[in-house]
Structures are given as C-alpha cells and as structure tokens.
C-alpha positions in Angstrom: 98.6 137.4 78.2 101.2 134.7 80.0 100.2 131.9 82.9 102.2 134.3 85.0 101.0 137.7 83.7 97.9 135.9 84.7 98.6 134.4 87.9 100.6 137.7 89.4 97.1 139.9 88.3 94.9 137.4 90.4 97.0 137.8 93.0 97.4 141.7 92.7 92.7 141.7 93.0 92.8 139.6 96.0 94.6 143.2 97.4 91.7 145.1 99.0 90.7 147.9 98.2 89.9 151.2 99.3 89.1 155.2 98.5 89.8 158.1 100.4 87.9 161.2 100.2 89.5 163.3 101.0 93.4 163.9 100.7 94.3 165.9 104.1 96.0 165.1 106.7 94.3 163.0 107.7 92.9 161.5 104.7 97.0 161.5 103.6 98.0 159.5 107.6 95.6 156.7 106.7 96.7 156.6 102.8 100.3 156.5 103.8 99.0 153.7 106.8 97.3 151.1 104.6 99.9 151.0 101.9 102.0 149.9 104.7 99.0 147.2 105.2 99.4 146.2 101.5 96.1 147.8 100.4 95.6 149.8 96.8 94.3 153.6 98.2 93.3 156.0 95.5 92.7 159.8 97.3 89.8 161.9 95.8 90.1 165.4 96.7 89.6 169.5 94.9 92.9 169.8 94.7 96.5 168.8 94.4 98.4 169.6 97.0 98.8 169.5 100.6 98.5 173.1 102.1 99.2 173.8 105.7 98.8 178.2 106.9 100.1 178.3 110.0 
C-alpha cells in the first residue's frame, strides 16, 4: 500500500458510519440525507425493494 493510499484510507475511516434498520420510506429518506452529509450508510431490510401499494 502506497503512502497516498494509506492517507486516503485513514481519511475515509474518519467518516461516521450509520446502520439503518428498516428500509421503508423513512429509512430511505434518512439514508439519502445522511449520504448528503458524507456519512457511510448501511440499510438493513428483509426485502430488497421499496413497495408502495395505494
């Protein structure tokens, strides 16, 4: 690993990390806002899609 790669890795690890449990509309909105705030986001949900049934 070069010194540039090591510096980039250290800089990235300073970013906060958040896990959102539940990927409904509120979870998706929270993930979107957190990504804009430069936060590493992981969303956990039992499905892999967002579904709205009126």
